[in-house]
C-alpha positions as CSV (number, residue, x, y, z in Angstrom):
1,M,-12.9,-5.1,-24.6
2,S,-14.8,-7.6,-26.7
3,T,-13.9,-7.9,-30.4
4,G,-15.7,-10.9,-31.9
5,T,-19.3,-11.2,-33.1
6,G,-21.8,-13.9,-33.6
7,D,-22.6,-17.2,-31.8
8,G,-19.7,-19.2,-30.7
9,K,-17.1,-19.5,-28.0
10,K,-15.3,-16.6,-26.3
11,I,-11.9,-16.6,-24.7
12,R,-11.3,-14.1,-21.9
13,V,-7.7,-12.8,-21.6
14,I,-6.3,-10.7,-18.8
15,T,-3.3,-8.7,-20.1
16,R,-0.8,-6.0,-19.7
17,H,-0.5,-5.6,-23.5
18,G,-1.5,-2.5,-25.4
19,A,-4.3,-2.1,-27.9
20,D,-1.9,-2.6,-30.8
21,I,-1.1,-6.2,-29.8
22,M,-4.8,-6.9,-29.0
23,M,-6.0,-5.8,-32.4
24,V,-3.4,-7.7,-34.4
25,T,-4.0,-10.8,-32.3
26,D,-7.7,-10.5,-33.0
27,E,-7.2,-10.3,-36.7
28,L,-4.8,-13.2,-37.0
29,F,-6.1,-15.6,-34.4
30,L,-9.9,-15.3,-35.1
31,A,-9.1,-16.0,-38.8
32,S,-6.8,-19.0,-37.9
33,D,-7.8,-22.6,-38.7
34,Y,-7.8,-23.4,-35.0
35,A,-10.3,-20.7,-34.1
36,V,-12.5,-21.5,-37.1
37,E,-12.5,-25.3,-36.4
38,N,-13.2,-24.8,-32.7
39,N,-15.9,-22.1,-33.2
40,I,-14.0,-19.4,-31.3
41,V,-15.5,-16.1,-32.4
42,D,-14.5,-13.7,-29.7
43,I,-11.5,-12.6,-27.6
44,E,-12.6,-10.5,-24.6
45,W,-9.6,-8.5,-23.4
46,L,-9.2,-7.4,-19.8
47,P,-6.3,-4.8,-19.8
48,I,-6.0,-4.6,-16.1
49,A,-3.3,-3.0,-13.9
50,D,-1.1,-5.8,-12.6
51,A,-1.8,-4.9,-9.0
52,L,-5.4,-5.9,-9.6
53,W,-4.8,-9.2,-11.4
54,I,-5.3,-11.6,-8.4
55,E,-8.5,-9.8,-7.3
56,T,-9.8,-9.6,-10.9
57,I,-9.1,-13.3,-11.7
58,S,-10.5,-14.5,-8.4
59,R,-13.7,-12.4,-8.4
60,S,-14.5,-13.0,-12.1
61,G,-14.0,-16.7,-11.8
62,D,-14.1,-17.2,-15.6
63,V,-10.9,-15.6,-17.0
64,D,-9.2,-18.1,-19.3
65,V,-5.7,-16.8,-20.1
66,A,-3.1,-14.4,-18.7
67,W,-0.8,-12.8,-21.2
68,G,2.0,-10.2,-20.8
69,G,3.4,-8.5,-17.8
70,G,6.7,-10.2,-17.1
71,P,7.9,-13.2,-15.1
72,D,7.5,-11.7,-11.6
73,L,3.8,-11.0,-12.2
74,F,3.2,-14.5,-13.4
75,D,5.2,-16.0,-10.5
76,I,3.0,-14.1,-8.1
77,I,-0.2,-15.4,-9.7
78,L,1.4,-18.9,-9.7
79,D,2.0,-18.6,-6.0
80,A,-1.6,-17.6,-5.6
81,G,-2.7,-20.9,-7.1
82,L,-4.2,-19.4,-10.2
83,L,-2.1,-21.0,-12.9
84,A,-2.9,-24.4,-14.4
85,P,-0.2,-26.6,-16.0
86,L,0.2,-26.6,-19.8
87,E,-0.1,-30.2,-20.8
88,G,-0.4,-32.3,-23.9
89,E,1.4,-33.4,-27.0
90,N,0.8,-30.2,-29.0
91,I,2.2,-27.9,-26.4
92,D,5.1,-30.2,-25.7
93,A,6.0,-30.3,-29.5
94,I,5.9,-26.5,-29.7
95,L,8.0,-26.0,-26.6
96,A,10.5,-28.5,-27.9
97,E,11.3,-26.0,-30.7
98,I,12.1,-23.2,-28.2
99,P,15.3,-23.2,-26.1
100,E,14.6,-23.4,-22.3
101,D,17.1,-20.5,-21.9
102,I,17.6,-17.5,-24.1
103,G,20.3,-15.0,-23.2
104,G,20.6,-16.4,-19.7
105,S,16.8,-16.2,-18.9
106,E,14.2,-19.0,-18.6
107,T,11.6,-19.2,-21.3
108,R,9.2,-21.2,-19.2
109,R,8.5,-21.9,-15.5
110,Y,8.6,-25.4,-14.3
111,V,7.1,-26.7,-11.1
112,G,8.4,-30.3,-10.9
113,D,8.0,-31.6,-14.5
114,D,5.0,-29.3,-15.3
115,V,5.2,-26.1,-17.2
116,Y,3.0,-23.3,-15.7
117,W,3.9,-20.4,-17.9
118,A,5.6,-20.1,-21.3
119,G,7.4,-17.2,-22.8
120,A,5.5,-15.7,-25.7
121,A,8.2,-13.1,-26.6
122,I,11.6,-12.0,-25.4
123,S,12.7,-8.6,-24.4
124,S,15.8,-6.7,-23.3
125,F,15.8,-3.5,-21.3
126,G,17.7,-0.3,-22.0
127,F,17.0,3.2,-23.2
128,T,15.9,5.0,-26.3
129,I,17.5,8.3,-27.3
130,N,16.6,11.2,-29.5
131,T,19.9,11.9,-31.3
132,Q,18.7,15.4,-32.4
133,L,18.1,16.5,-28.8
134,I,21.4,14.9,-27.8
135,D,23.2,16.9,-30.5
136,Y,21.3,20.1,-29.7
137,Y,22.4,20.1,-26.1
138,G,25.9,18.9,-26.9
139,L,25.5,15.8,-24.8
140,P,27.6,12.6,-25.1
141,E,25.5,9.6,-26.2
142,P,24.6,7.7,-23.0
143,A,26.0,4.2,-22.8
144,T,25.3,3.0,-19.3
145,W,22.6,3.1,-16.6
146,E,25.0,5.2,-14.5
147,D,25.1,7.8,-17.3
148,L,21.4,8.5,-16.7
149,A,22.2,9.3,-13.1
150,S,25.1,11.6,-13.8
151,T,25.6,15.4,-13.3
152,T,25.7,15.6,-17.1
153,Y,21.9,15.8,-17.1
154,A,21.6,17.4,-13.7
155,A,23.4,20.5,-15.1
156,Y,20.4,21.2,-17.3
157,L,17.8,21.0,-14.6
158,P,15.0,22.2,-14.2
159,T,15.0,21.3,-17.9
160,T,14.5,17.5,-17.7
161,L,16.2,15.5,-20.4
162,V,15.8,12.0,-18.9
163,G,12.6,10.1,-18.6
164,T,11.5,7.0,-16.7
165,A,8.2,5.5,-15.4
166,D,6.7,5.0,-12.0
167,A,7.5,1.5,-10.8
168,T,4.0,1.0,-9.5
169,K,2.6,1.5,-13.0
170,S,5.2,-0.2,-15.2
171,T,6.3,-3.8,-14.9
172,S,9.0,-3.2,-17.5
173,N,10.6,-0.3,-15.7
174,T,10.4,-2.3,-12.4
175,R,12.5,-4.9,-14.2
176,M,15.0,-2.3,-15.2
177,F,15.3,-1.2,-11.6
178,Q,15.8,-4.8,-10.4
179,I,18.6,-5.1,-13.0
180,I,20.3,-2.0,-11.7
181,L,20.0,-3.3,-8.1
182,Q,21.6,-6.6,-9.1
183,I,24.4,-5.0,-11.2
184,Y,25.4,-2.4,-8.6
185,G,24.3,-4.0,-5.3
186,W,21.6,-2.8,-3.0
187,R,23.1,0.4,-1.6
188,D,24.9,1.6,-4.7
189,G,21.9,0.5,-6.8
190,W,19.4,2.7,-4.8
191,D,21.9,5.6,-4.9
192,L,21.9,5.3,-8.7
193,L,18.1,5.0,-8.9
194,I,17.5,8.0,-6.8
195,R,19.9,10.2,-8.7
196,M,18.4,8.9,-12.0
197,G,15.0,9.8,-10.6
198,A,16.2,13.2,-9.7
199,N,17.3,13.7,-13.3
200,S,14.0,12.4,-14.7
201,K,10.5,13.3,-15.7
202,I,8.4,10.5,-14.2
203,F,5.7,9.1,-16.5
204,D,2.7,7.0,-15.6
205,Q,3.2,4.5,-18.4
206,S,6.3,3.1,-20.0
207,G,4.8,3.8,-23.5
208,N,4.6,7.4,-22.6
209,V,8.4,7.4,-22.0
210,R,8.9,6.2,-25.5
211,D,6.5,8.8,-26.9
212,A,8.3,11.6,-25.0
213,V,11.6,10.6,-26.7
214,I,9.9,10.6,-30.2
215,N,8.2,14.0,-29.5
216,K,11.5,15.5,-28.3
217,V,10.2,16.1,-24.8
218,I,13.2,14.2,-23.4
219,A,16.5,13.2,-24.9
220,V,16.7,9.7,-23.3
221,G,14.1,7.4,-21.8
222,T,14.3,4.0,-20.1
223,T,12.3,1.6,-22.4
224,I,11.8,-2.1,-23.0
225,D,13.4,-3.0,-26.4
226,F,10.3,-3.2,-28.6
227,Y,9.3,0.4,-27.6
228,G,12.8,1.4,-28.7
229,Y,12.7,-0.5,-31.9
230,T,9.3,0.9,-32.8
231,A,10.6,4.4,-32.2
232,Q,13.7,3.6,-34.3
233,W,11.6,2.0,-37.0
234,L,9.2,5.0,-37.3
235,N,11.9,7.6,-36.9
236,P,15.2,6.2,-38.1
237,E,16.7,9.6,-38.6
238,F,16.6,10.6,-34.9
239,C,15.6,7.6,-32.6
240,K,17.9,4.9,-31.4
241,Y,17.7,2.0,-28.9
242,I,20.7,1.3,-26.8
243,F,21.8,-1.8,-24.9
244,P,23.3,-0.6,-21.6
245,A,27.0,-1.3,-21.6
246,D,26.9,-2.1,-17.9
247,G,24.4,-4.8,-18.4
248,T,20.9,-5.9,-19.2
249,I,18.9,-9.1,-19.3
250,V,16.8,-10.9,-21.8
251,N,13.4,-11.5,-20.4
252,A,10.7,-13.9,-21.5
253,D,7.2,-12.3,-21.4
254,P,4.8,-15.1,-20.3
255,I,1.4,-16.5,-21.3
256,A,-0.4,-18.9,-19.1
257,L,-3.6,-20.9,-18.6
258,L,-5.7,-19.9,-15.6
259,T,-7.4,-22.3,-13.2
260,T,-10.6,-20.2,-13.6
261,S,-10.8,-21.0,-17.4
262,Q,-14.3,-22.1,-18.5
263,H,-12.8,-23.3,-21.8
264,P,-9.5,-24.8,-20.8
265,E,-9.0,-26.8,-24.0
266,E,-9.7,-23.9,-26.3
267,A,-7.7,-21.5,-24.0
268,Q,-4.6,-23.8,-24.2
269,G,-5.2,-24.0,-28.0
270,F,-4.9,-20.2,-28.0
271,I,-1.7,-20.4,-26.0
272,E,-0.3,-23.0,-28.4
273,W,-1.2,-20.7,-31.3
274,V,0.5,-17.7,-29.7
275,I,3.9,-19.5,-29.2
276,S,3.7,-21.3,-32.6
277,A,5.4,-19.9,-35.7
278,E,2.0,-18.8,-36.9
279,G,1.0,-16.9,-33.8
280,Q,4.5,-15.3,-33.5
281,K,3.7,-13.3,-36.6
282,V,1.9,-10.9,-34.2
283,W,5.3,-9.6,-33.2
284,L,6.3,-8.8,-36.8
285,D,3.8,-6.1,-37.3
286,S,5.6,-2.8,-37.9
287,N,3.7,-1.1,-35.1
288,I,4.7,-3.8,-32.6
289,N,8.2,-4.9,-33.4
290,R,8.6,-7.4,-30.5
291,L,11.2,-10.2,-30.5
292,P,9.6,-13.6,-30.9
293,V,10.5,-16.4,-28.5
294,N,10.1,-18.9,-31.4
295,D,12.6,-18.0,-34.1
296,A,10.8,-20.4,-36.5
297,V,8.6,-17.4,-37.4
298,F,11.6,-16.0,-39.4
299,D,11.3,-19.0,-41.7
300,T,7.7,-18.0,-42.7
301,P,7.1,-15.7,-45.7
302,E,6.2,-12.9,-43.3
303,G,9.2,-13.5,-41.2
304,Q,11.5,-13.4,-44.3
305,Q,10.3,-9.8,-44.8
306,R,11.6,-8.8,-41.4
307,A,15.3,-9.5,-41.7
308,D,15.8,-6.3,-39.6
309,L,14.0,-7.8,-36.7
310,E,15.9,-11.1,-37.1
311,E,19.1,-9.2,-36.9
312,V,18.0,-7.5,-33.7
313,F,17.0,-10.9,-32.3
314,I,20.5,-12.2,-32.9
315,K,22.1,-9.0,-31.4
316,T,19.9,-9.3,-28.4
317,Q,21.4,-12.7,-27.6
318,E,24.9,-11.3,-28.0
319,A,24.3,-8.2,-25.7
320,L,26.1,-8.0,-22.4
321,T,23.7,-9.8,-20.2
322,I,24.1,-10.2,-16.4
323,E,23.3,-13.4,-14.5
324,F,20.0,-12.2,-13.2
325,D,18.7,-13.9,-10.0
326,S,15.0,-14.1,-10.7
327,E,14.2,-15.6,-7.3
328,E,16.0,-12.7,-5.6
329,G,14.1,-10.2,-7.8
330,A,10.8,-11.8,-7.0
331,S,11.6,-11.8,-3.3
332,Y,11.4,-8.0,-3.1
333,Y,9.4,-7.1,-6.3
334,S,6.3,-5.6,-4.7
335,A,8.2,-3.9,-1.9
336,I,10.6,-2.0,-4.1
337,R,7.8,-0.8,-6.4
338,S,6.1,0.9,-3.5
339,Y,9.4,2.1,-2.0
340,Y,10.4,3.6,-5.4
341,S,7.2,5.5,-5.6
342,A,7.5,6.8,-2.1
343,M,11.2,7.9,-2.3
344,I,11.3,9.2,-5.9
345,V,7.9,9.9,-7.3
346,I,5.9,11.5,-4.4
347,H,8.6,14.1,-3.5
348,Q,10.3,14.2,-6.9
349,L,10.3,18.0,-7.0
350,Q,12.2,18.3,-3.7
351,L,14.6,15.6,-4.8
352,E,15.2,17.3,-8.1
353,E,15.8,20.6,-6.4
354,V,18.5,19.4,-4.0
355,W,20.2,17.4,-6.7
356,E,20.3,20.5,-9.0
357,D,21.6,22.7,-6.1
358,L,24.3,20.1,-5.3
359,T,25.4,19.9,-8.9
360,W,25.7,23.7,-9.3
361,A,27.4,24.1,-6.0
362,L,30.2,21.9,-7.3
363,E,30.2,23.6,-10.7
364,D,30.5,27.0,-9.1
365,G,33.3,25.9,-6.8
366,Q,31.2,26.4,-3.6
367,I,31.9,22.9,-2.5
368,T,34.8,20.5,-3.1
369,Q,34.6,17.3,-5.1
370,E,35.0,15.4,-1.9
371,Q,32.1,17.2,-0.3
372,F,30.0,16.7,-3.4
373,D,30.8,12.9,-3.6
374,D,29.8,12.6,0.1
375,L,26.5,14.4,-0.2
376,A,25.6,12.9,-3.6
377,F,26.0,9.3,-2.3
378,R,24.2,10.1,1.0
379,L,21.3,11.6,-1.1
380,G,20.4,8.2,-2.3
381,D,21.9,5.9,0.3
382,P,19.0,3.7,1.7
383,D,20.9,3.5,5.0
384,E,20.3,7.2,5.4
385,F,16.5,6.9,5.2
386,E,15.3,6.0,8.7
387,F,11.5,5.4,9.1
388,V,9.2,4.0,11.7
389,D,7.6,0.7,10.8
390,P,3.8,1.3,11.2
391,V,3.2,-2.2,12.6
392,T,6.1,-2.7,15.0
393,G,6.8,0.9,15.9
394,E,10.5,0.2,15.4
395,T,12.9,2.4,13.6
396,E,14.1,0.7,10.4
397,I,16.1,1.2,7.2
398,F,15.2,-0.3,3.9
399,T,17.7,-3.2,3.6
400,M,17.2,-6.0,1.1
401,E,16.3,-8.3,4.0
402,Y,13.7,-5.8,5.3
403,A,12.2,-5.5,1.8
404,Q,12.0,-9.3,1.6
405,S,10.4,-9.6,5.0
406,I,7.4,-7.3,4.0
407,N,7.1,-8.3,0.4
408,S,4.3,-10.8,0.6
409,R,2.2,-8.6,2.9
410,I,2.6,-5.5,0.8
411,E,1.3,-7.5,-2.2
412,V,-2.1,-8.2,-0.6
413,D,-2.7,-5.7,2.3
414,V,-3.7,-2.4,0.9
415,E,-4.0,-0.6,4.2
416,Y,-0.5,-1.9,5.3
417,K,1.0,-0.7,2.0
418,T,-0.6,2.7,2.4
419,H,0.9,3.1,5.8
420,M,4.3,2.0,4.6
421,V,4.3,4.3,1.6
422,K,3.5,7.3,3.9
423,A,6.3,6.3,6.4
424,W,8.8,6.1,3.5
425,A,7.6,9.3,1.8
426,D,7.8,11.2,5.1
427,A,11.4,9.9,5.6
428,A,12.3,10.9,2.1
429,L,11.1,14.4,2.5
430,D,13.0,14.8,5.9
431,H,16.1,13.4,4.3
432,Y,16.1,15.6,1.3
433,E,15.5,18.7,3.5
434,E,18.5,17.6,5.7
435,I,20.8,17.2,2.7
436,A,19.6,20.6,1.4
437,A,20.3,22.2,4.8
438,E,23.8,20.7,5.1
439,L,24.6,21.9,1.6
440,S,23.5,25.4,2.5
441,S,25.7,25.3,5.6
442,I,28.9,24.6,3.6
443,A,28.2,26.3,0.3
């Protein structure tokens, strides 16, 4: 996507942002004093899937800026040697206005004394609900991640009232899954994720989850906060964003200078503009509603018109946040995305069916609560999913240590990832069929 016209300089930006953010940024930045004075007339946007960032940046050789997609993605491209440090008096002065930590999360990444990415916005993670559908079905308002994995929603299957996104296609939902794993621990966390997946309609994009809530396709969907606030802003009579009572995190969404930049001075000027009070006005747009990282924007005339967003900014910092271990999350980031897709997305129909049958067997008195609890936990227990490692030929289970051991390879070796996903998907199908058969034998 190229938006500028005329002779002058062009900045190329690889991004995970949507068209709404691109369009508002074009309008504000290209009209800014900095862009005019430096003859920057064009932003060429590269909205590329995060799995293709390293390849795209390396092959293109002329991408200037990376923006949006979450800390894990930026740490991956940092490890690949593709980020350049942000240096100079201007960037130092702007960063001095922004706390190094907001809600327990870093707002920049240091390597030694150098900053390699800076947060451009902050986000929390939770779910958006449609109160009209909640009331229609007589459901309690969900308050925790655990609620989304409960039999409350399974009782309505095959009518699906929960929505989430495929981890391989949504960095924000991947972050939510990491949060759940760190709140509940590895085994209990995967048990919750698999039951939540059984309750859910799985979408290709996180924005589609939000839209499904608005359009009354689902009653509750896992969303990053600004999707929830936009739904709430546009539909205050029936949409509501909820901070999970069992914990969330505040995440800084990064922007960074790339080593491939052909205009590094102008590219860093763009980054400085984005995190300045002037550039932070992008987030105030009523179709975007993101939380700024630099609260000086609320002192501007435009910011003073968004007292509602400032109130949310304050509430976000007061929400129940967990002490999230970003290094641990990064150590298995790519592995859990592929595992999630294999275990939950590929055979989601079979998973949903066995979870529905299990729920109704309890409801109808065909099994005891003890039998239900045993089978329900085993349904999602990662220790129950045995698979053959396609490289070693050894039988394995997906422990955290195993995920960490294959993480770096699965990031870059497409053939290896394909074989791993097949091994996991085959194991998932066998396991769901075994649980279904055991249920049939006792119900």
